[in-house]
C-alpha positions as CSV (number, residue, x, y, z in Angstrom):
1,X,-25.6,87.1,-55.5
2,X,-26.3,85.0,-52.4
3,X,-23.1,83.1,-52.9
4,X,-21.2,86.4,-53.0
5,X,-22.8,87.4,-49.7
6,X,-22.2,84.1,-48.0
7,X,-18.6,83.6,-48.9
8,X,-17.2,86.3,-46.5
9,X,-19.4,84.9,-43.7
10,X,-18.3,81.3,-44.3
11,X,-14.7,82.4,-44.6
12,X,-14.9,84.4,-41.4
13,X,-16.5,81.4,-39.6
14,X,-13.8,79.1,-40.8
15,X,-11.1,81.5,-39.7
16,X,-12.6,81.8,-36.3
17,X,-12.9,78.0,-35.9
18,X,-9.3,77.6,-37.0
19,X,-8.2,80.3,-34.5
20,X,-10.2,78.5,-31.7
21,X,-8.5,75.2,-32.5
22,X,-5.1,76.8,-32.6
23,X,-5.8,78.5,-29.2
24,X,-7.1,75.3,-27.7
25,X,-4.1,73.3,-29.0
26,X,-1.7,75.8,-27.5
27,X,-3.4,75.8,-24.2
28,X,-3.4,72.0,-24.0
29,X,0.2,71.9,-25.1
30,X,1.3,74.5,-22.6
31,X,-0.7,72.8,-19.8
32,X,0.7,69.3,-20.5
33,X,4.2,70.6,-20.2
34,X,3.3,72.3,-17.0
35,X,1.9,69.0,-15.6
36,X,5.2,67.2,-16.1
37,X,7.2,70.1,-14.6
38,X,5.1,70.0,-11.5
39,X,5.2,66.2,-11.3
40,X,9.0,66.4,-11.2
41,X,8.8,69.0,-8.5
42,X,6.2,67.3,-6.3
43,X,7.7,63.8,-6.6
44,X,10.2,65.0,-4.0
45,X,7.5,65.8,-1.5
46,X,5.5,62.7,-2.2
47,X,8.4,60.3,-1.7
48,X,10.3,62.1,1.1
49,X,9.1,59.6,3.7
50,X,11.0,56.9,1.8
51,X,14.2,58.6,0.6
52,X,14.9,60.9,3.6
53,X,16.8,58.0,5.4
54,X,18.8,57.5,2.2
55,X,20.2,61.0,2.0
56,X,20.6,61.8,5.7
57,X,22.2,60.2,8.8
58,X,20.2,57.8,10.9
59,X,17.8,59.5,13.4
60,X,14.2,59.7,14.4
61,X,11.5,60.2,11.7
62,X,10.8,63.9,12.5
63,X,14.5,64.8,12.3
64,X,14.9,63.1,8.9
65,X,11.7,64.8,7.6
66,X,12.9,68.1,8.9
67,X,16.2,67.7,6.9
68,X,14.3,66.8,3.7
69,X,11.9,69.7,4.3
70,X,14.9,72.0,4.7
71,X,16.2,70.9,1.3
72,X,12.7,71.3,-0.1
73,X,12.8,74.9,1.2
74,X,16.3,75.4,-0.2
75,X,15.0,74.6,-3.7
76,X,12.7,77.6,-3.3
77,X,15.7,79.9,-2.7
78,X,16.5,79.5,-6.4
79,X,13.0,80.2,-7.5
80,X,13.3,84.0,-7.4
81,X,16.6,83.7,-9.3
82,X,14.9,81.5,-11.9
83,X,12.0,83.8,-12.1
84,X,14.3,86.7,-12.7
85,X,16.5,85.1,-15.3
86,X,13.8,83.2,-17.2
87,X,11.2,85.9,-16.8
88,X,13.6,88.2,-18.7
89,X,14.2,85.4,-21.2
90,X,10.5,84.8,-21.8
91,X,9.9,88.6,-22.2
92,X,12.8,89.0,-24.6
93,X,13.0,85.6,-26.5
94,X,9.4,84.4,-26.3
95,X,7.0,82.6,-23.9
96,X,7.6,79.2,-25.5
97,X,11.4,79.6,-25.4
98,X,11.1,80.1,-21.7
99,X,9.0,77.0,-21.3
100,X,11.5,74.9,-23.2
101,X,14.4,76.1,-21.1
102,X,12.7,75.5,-17.8
103,X,11.8,71.8,-18.5
104,X,15.4,71.1,-19.5
105,X,16.6,72.2,-16.1
106,X,13.9,70.1,-14.4
107,X,15.0,67.0,-16.3
108,X,18.6,67.4,-15.1
109,X,17.6,67.8,-11.5
110,X,15.5,64.7,-11.5
111,X,18.3,62.6,-13.0
112,X,20.7,63.7,-10.3
113,X,18.4,62.6,-7.6
114,X,17.6,59.3,-9.3
115,X,21.3,58.5,-9.7
116,X,22.8,59.7,-6.4
117,X,24.2,57.0,-4.1
118,X,23.1,57.0,-0.4
119,X,24.7,58.7,2.7
120,X,26.2,55.4,3.8
121,X,28.0,55.1,0.5
122,X,29.3,58.6,-0.2
123,X,28.7,60.4,3.1
124,X,28.0,64.1,3.0
125,X,28.2,64.2,-0.8
126,X,24.7,62.6,-0.9
127,X,22.8,65.5,0.7
128,X,25.1,68.0,-1.2
129,X,24.0,66.5,-4.5
130,X,20.4,66.5,-3.3
131,X,20.7,70.2,-2.6
132,X,22.3,70.8,-6.0
133,X,19.4,69.0,-7.8
134,X,16.8,70.9,-5.9
135,X,18.6,74.2,-6.7
136,X,18.4,73.3,-10.4
137,X,14.7,72.4,-10.1
138,X,14.0,75.5,-8.1
139,X,15.6,77.5,-10.9
140,X,13.4,75.7,-13.4
141,X,10.1,76.1,-11.5
142,X,10.9,79.8,-10.8
143,X,10.8,80.4,-14.5
144,X,8.1,77.9,-15.3
145,X,5.4,79.7,-13.3
146,X,5.8,83.0,-14.9
147,X,6.2,81.6,-18.4
148,X,3.2,79.3,-18.2
149,X,0.9,81.7,-16.3
150,X,1.7,84.4,-18.9
151,X,1.4,82.0,-21.9
152,X,-2.0,80.6,-20.8
153,X,-3.4,84.0,-19.9
154,X,-2.3,85.6,-23.2
155,X,-3.6,82.6,-25.3
156,X,-7.0,82.7,-23.6
157,X,-9.7,85.1,-25.0
158,X,-11.0,87.9,-22.8
159,X,-14.4,86.2,-22.1
160,X,-12.9,82.9,-20.9
161,X,-9.5,84.0,-19.6
162,X,-10.3,83.0,-16.0
163,X,-11.4,79.6,-17.2
164,X,-8.5,78.8,-19.4
165,X,-5.8,80.2,-17.2
166,X,-7.1,78.1,-14.3
167,X,-5.5,75.1,-16.1
168,X,-2.2,76.4,-14.9
169,X,-3.2,75.1,-11.5
170,X,-5.2,72.2,-12.9
171,X,-1.9,70.9,-14.3
172,X,0.0,72.0,-11.2
173,X,-2.3,69.9,-9.1
174,X,-2.3,67.1,-11.7
175,X,1.4,66.9,-11.4
176,X,1.1,66.6,-7.7
177,X,-1.8,64.1,-8.0
178,X,0.2,62.0,-10.5
179,X,3.1,61.9,-8.0
180,X,0.7,60.7,-5.3
181,X,-1.0,58.2,-7.6
182,X,2.4,56.8,-8.5
183,X,3.3,56.5,-4.8
184,X,0.0,54.6,-4.1
185,X,0.7,52.3,-7.1
186,X,4.3,51.6,-5.9
187,X,3.1,51.0,-2.4
188,X,0.6,48.4,-3.7
189,X,3.1,46.5,-5.9
190,X,6.3,46.8,-3.9
191,X,7.2,46.0,-0.3
192,X,8.1,48.7,2.1
193,X,11.7,47.4,2.1
194,X,12.0,47.7,-1.7
195,X,10.5,51.2,-1.7
196,X,13.0,52.3,1.0
197,X,15.9,50.6,-0.8
198,X,15.4,51.6,-4.4
199,X,11.8,52.0,-5.4
200,X,11.7,55.7,-4.6
201,X,14.1,56.2,-7.5
202,X,11.5,55.1,-10.1
203,X,9.5,58.4,-10.1
204,X,12.6,60.5,-10.6
205,X,13.7,58.5,-13.6
206,X,10.1,58.7,-15.0
207,X,10.1,62.5,-14.4
208,X,13.4,62.9,-16.3
209,X,12.1,60.8,-19.3
210,X,8.8,62.7,-19.4
211,X,10.7,66.0,-19.4
212,X,12.5,65.1,-22.5
213,X,9.1,64.4,-24.3
214,X,7.8,67.8,-23.1
215,X,10.9,69.6,-24.4
216,X,10.1,68.5,-27.9
217,X,6.4,69.3,-27.4
218,X,7.1,72.8,-26.3
219,X,9.3,73.6,-29.2
220,X,6.3,73.2,-31.4
221,X,4.0,75.6,-29.5
222,X,2.6,78.7,-31.2
223,X,3.8,82.0,-29.8
224,X,1.3,84.4,-28.2
225,X,0.1,87.5,-30.1
226,X,1.1,89.7,-27.1
227,X,4.7,88.7,-27.5
228,X,4.6,89.1,-31.3
229,X,3.2,92.6,-30.9
230,X,5.9,93.5,-28.4
231,X,8.7,92.1,-30.6
232,X,7.4,94.2,-33.5
233,X,7.2,97.4,-31.6
234,X,9.9,99.7,-30.1
235,X,8.7,99.1,-26.5
236,X,11.4,99.2,-23.9
237,X,12.9,95.8,-23.0
238,X,12.0,94.0,-19.8
239,X,14.3,94.4,-16.9
240,X,14.5,94.3,-13.1
241,X,15.0,98.0,-12.8
242,X,12.0,98.8,-15.0
243,X,9.9,96.4,-12.9
244,X,10.6,98.0,-9.5
245,X,10.6,101.6,-10.8
246,X,7.8,101.6,-13.3
247,X,5.6,99.0,-11.6
248,X,6.3,99.1,-7.9
249,X,2.6,98.9,-6.9
250,X,1.9,95.9,-9.0
251,X,5.1,94.2,-7.8
252,X,4.2,94.7,-4.2
253,X,0.6,93.6,-4.9
254,X,1.7,90.3,-6.4
255,X,3.8,89.5,-3.3
256,X,1.1,90.4,-0.8
257,X,-1.8,88.7,-2.5
258,X,0.5,85.6,-3.0
259,X,1.7,85.3,0.6
260,X,-1.4,83.9,2.3
261,X,-2.5,81.9,-0.7
262,X,0.7,80.1,-1.4
263,X,1.2,79.3,2.3
264,X,-2.3,78.0,2.6
265,X,-1.9,75.8,-0.5
266,X,1.3,74.2,0.7
267,X,-0.1,73.8,4.2
268,X,-3.4,72.2,2.9
269,X,-1.8,70.0,0.3
270,X,2.0,69.3,0.4
271,X,2.4,69.4,4.2
272,X,-0.9,67.7,4.8
273,X,0.3,64.3,3.7
274,X,3.0,64.3,6.4
275,X,0.7,65.9,9.0
276,X,-1.7,63.0,8.6
277,X,1.1,60.5,9.3
278,X,3.2,62.4,11.8
279,X,0.5,64.1,13.9
280,X,-2.9,62.4,13.2
281,X,-1.3,58.9,13.3
282,X,-2.6,57.5,10.0
283,X,-0.5,55.1,8.0
284,X,1.5,56.2,5.0
285,X,-0.8,54.4,2.7
286,X,-4.0,55.9,4.2
287,X,-2.5,59.4,4.2
288,X,-1.6,59.0,0.5
289,X,-5.1,57.8,-0.4
290,X,-6.7,60.8,1.5
291,X,-4.3,63.1,-0.2
292,X,-5.0,61.7,-3.7
293,X,-8.8,61.7,-3.4
294,X,-9.0,65.2,-2.1
295,X,-6.5,66.6,-4.6
296,X,-8.4,65.0,-7.5
297,X,-11.6,66.8,-6.4
298,X,-9.6,70.0,-5.8
299,X,-8.3,69.8,-9.4
300,X,-11.8,69.5,-10.8
301,X,-12.8,72.6,-8.9
302,X,-10.2,74.9,-10.6
303,X,-11.9,75.5,-14.0
304,X,-15.3,75.8,-12.3
305,X,-14.0,78.6,-10.1
306,X,-12.0,80.1,-12.9
307,X,-15.1,80.2,-15.2
308,X,-17.1,81.7,-12.3
309,X,-14.5,84.5,-12.1
310,X,-15.2,85.4,-15.7
311,X,-18.8,86.0,-14.7
312,X,-18.6,87.7,-11.3
313,X,-15.0,89.0,-11.3
314,X,-11.8,87.9,-9.5
315,X,-12.2,89.8,-6.3
316,X,-15.2,87.9,-4.8
317,X,-13.3,84.6,-5.1
318,X,-10.2,85.9,-3.4
319,X,-12.1,87.6,-0.7
320,X,-14.1,84.4,-0.1
321,X,-10.8,82.5,0.3
322,X,-9.4,85.1,2.7
323,X,-12.5,85.2,4.9
324,X,-12.9,81.4,5.1
325,X,-9.2,80.9,5.5
326,X,-9.1,83.2,8.5
327,X,-12.1,81.6,10.1
328,X,-11.6,77.9,9.5
329,X,-7.8,77.2,9.3
330,X,-7.3,76.7,13.0
331,X,-10.5,74.6,13.5
332,X,-9.6,72.3,10.6
333,X,-6.1,71.6,11.7
334,X,-7.2,71.2,15.4
335,X,-9.9,68.7,14.3
336,X,-7.4,66.7,12.2
337,X,-5.1,66.4,15.2
338,X,-7.5,64.1,17.0
339,X,-9.6,62.4,14.3
340,X,-8.9,58.7,13.7
341,X,-11.6,58.3,11.0
342,X,-10.1,58.5,7.5
343,X,-13.5,59.6,6.1
344,X,-13.7,62.5,8.5
345,X,-10.1,63.4,7.9
346,X,-10.8,63.5,4.1
347,X,-13.8,65.8,4.6
348,X,-11.7,68.2,6.7
349,X,-8.9,68.2,4.1
350,X,-11.4,68.7,1.3
351,X,-12.9,71.6,3.2
352,X,-9.5,73.3,3.4
353,X,-8.9,72.7,-0.3
354,X,-12.3,74.2,-1.3
355,X,-11.4,77.3,0.7
356,X,-8.0,77.7,-1.1
357,X,-9.6,77.3,-4.5
358,X,-10.6,80.9,-4.3
359,X,-7.0,81.7,-4.7
360,X,-5.5,78.9,-6.7
361,X,-8.0,79.0,-9.6
362,X,-7.4,82.6,-10.5
363,X,-4.0,83.6,-9.1
364,X,-2.2,83.2,-12.4
365,X,-4.6,85.3,-14.4
366,X,-4.8,88.0,-11.7
367,X,-1.1,88.5,-11.8
368,X,-0.9,88.5,-15.6
369,X,-3.7,91.1,-15.9
370,X,-1.7,93.5,-13.7
371,X,1.3,94.0,-16.1
372,X,1.8,95.2,-19.7
373,X,3.0,92.6,-22.2
374,X,6.7,93.7,-22.5
375,X,7.3,93.0,-18.8
376,X,4.5,90.5,-18.0
377,X,6.5,87.3,-17.6
378,X,9.0,88.9,-15.3
379,X,6.3,90.8,-13.4
380,X,4.3,87.6,-12.8
381,X,7.3,85.4,-12.0
382,X,9.7,87.4,-9.8
383,X,7.4,88.8,-7.0
384,X,5.5,85.6,-7.0
385,X,8.7,83.6,-6.6
386,X,9.9,85.8,-3.7
387,X,6.6,85.4,-1.8
388,X,6.5,81.7,-2.6
389,X,10.1,81.2,-1.3
390,X,9.4,83.1,1.9
391,X,6.0,81.5,2.7
392,X,5.2,78.5,0.5
393,X,8.6,76.9,0.3
394,X,9.2,77.2,4.1
395,X,5.7,75.9,5.1
396,X,6.8,72.3,5.9
397,X,9.9,73.4,7.6
398,X,8.1,76.0,9.8
399,X,5.3,73.5,10.6
400,X,7.8,70.8,11.7
401,X,9.8,73.4,13.7
402,X,6.6,74.2,15.6
403,X,6.0,70.5,16.1
404,X,9.5,69.8,17.3
405,X,9.3,72.7,19.7
406,X,6.2,71.3,21.3
407,X,3.7,74.0,20.1
408,X,2.3,72.6,16.8
409,X,-0.8,74.9,17.1
410,X,1.5,77.9,16.5
411,X,1.6,76.8,12.8
412,X,-2.1,77.0,12.5
413,X,-2.1,80.6,13.8
414,X,0.8,81.5,11.5
415,X,-1.2,80.3,8.4
416,X,-4.3,82.1,9.7
417,X,-2.4,85.4,10.1
418,X,-0.8,85.3,6.7
419,X,-4.2,84.6,5.0
420,X,-5.5,87.6,7.0
421,X,-2.8,89.9,5.5
422,X,-3.6,88.8,2.0
423,X,-7.3,89.3,2.7
424,X,-6.7,93.0,3.4
425,X,-5.0,93.2,0.0
426,X,-7.9,91.5,-1.7
427,X,-10.4,93.9,-0.2
428,X,-8.6,97.0,-1.5
429,X,-7.2,96.0,-4.9
430,X,-9.0,96.6,-8.1
431,X,-10.8,93.7,-9.9
432,X,-8.4,92.7,-12.7
433,X,-11.2,91.1,-14.7
434,X,-12.6,94.6,-15.2
435,X,-9.3,96.4,-15.4
436,X,-7.0,94.0,-17.3
437,X,-3.6,95.0,-18.8
438,X,-4.0,92.2,-21.3
439,X,-5.2,93.9,-24.5
440,X,-5.3,91.1,-27.0
441,X,-8.2,88.7,-27.3
C-alpha cells in the first residue's frame, strides 16, 4: 500500500528533476553560444587601437579611431534589419533555429576581417571589406539579441526568470571580457610591432573557429514550450505590421527604456577603454587591465541583480539605475579626465558599471515579458535594435566627435540626458515581474 502511494511521488520528483536538468542544460547551451557571438562582436572594439591604422589612411590617432568608430556604428545600422528578419525567423521557425542562423553570419564576418589585406596593399577596398564584415555581424547580432533574450526568458521558470535571463548579459559581458583578456595576453606575449602588423588578426580567426563550434552546439538545443504551443495553435503569425498595430505601446516602451540604458552601457564599457587612453592618458596596457577587472566584477553582479528582481520586482532596479545615472555620470567622467592613479580610475569605472547593472541585468526579461509568445522574438529584437543603433552604436562616434570639437564634456551631458529620458519611462511603466506576458513556467 505504501509502495503504491510512494510511486507517484517518486515519479513526479524524478520528472521534475529531469525537467530542471533539461532547463539548465538549455540555458547553459544558449548562454555559451551567446558568449561566442558577443566575443566576435567585441573583438572589433578591443583591438581597434591596433588595426585602425591597417584599414585607414595614415593620420593622427583620434582620426583613425574616429574612422574605426564610424565603422563600428555602421555595423549597428544592420542590427534593426537583422532583428526584423531573424526575429520573424525565430517566431516562425523556432528560437534555436534563429540562434543557429545568427552565429553563421557572425563567423563569416570575422573571417572577412581576419583575411583582408591592409589599406597600403589594396587601397580603399580594405575599409570597404571592413564595412561589409561589420554589416554581416550587425545583421547577426541584431537577430541574436532577440532570439537569445526570448530563449532564456522562456526557458527560465517564473520564480527565477530574472536570475536565469540575466545570463544573457553575463555572457554578453563574458564575450567582451574574453576579448579584453585575449588582448592583455597578446600584449604580454607579443611586441607592439607584431600586434600592429599581424597579431590583431588572431582574435578574428579564433572567433570564426569558435562560431563553428557554437553552430553545432545550438543545433542540439531543446525548443521552448512557448514556441511549441504557438506552433500547435492557430495564432496569427508574427509580422512587422502586427507589431506596430497590435503592440504599439510595448514597441515604443522597449525603445524608450533601452535608449538610456544602452547608451550608458556602451559609454561605461566599450568607449571607456579608449577614453582612458585618449583622454585620461593611461597606456593601452593599463587601460585594458582596468577594463578587464571592472568588467569581470560587473559580470558577477548580473545574476545577483537579476535574482533580486525576482524578489522585489524589475522597476526598483531600473529606477535605481536611472536616478544614479542622472546624478553621477557627469561627475564620474569629469573625475576620470584628471586622475592619473589606475586604482582610482578603476573605482570610478566600477561605480559607473554598478549603476548600469540596474538596467543590464534585467533588460532582456523585461522586454520578453511585455510581448505574447507568437511575436515575442520580433517584439524584443526590433525596437531594441533600433534604439541600440541610434544610441548604443553611435556612442563612441558621438564621444569622439565631442572630443575633436573641443567640448568633450558635451558627451557627459548627452549620456545624462538620455538616462533621464529612460528614467521617466521606468517611473510610469508597469512592473513586468508582476504583469508578465510569459505564461509558461
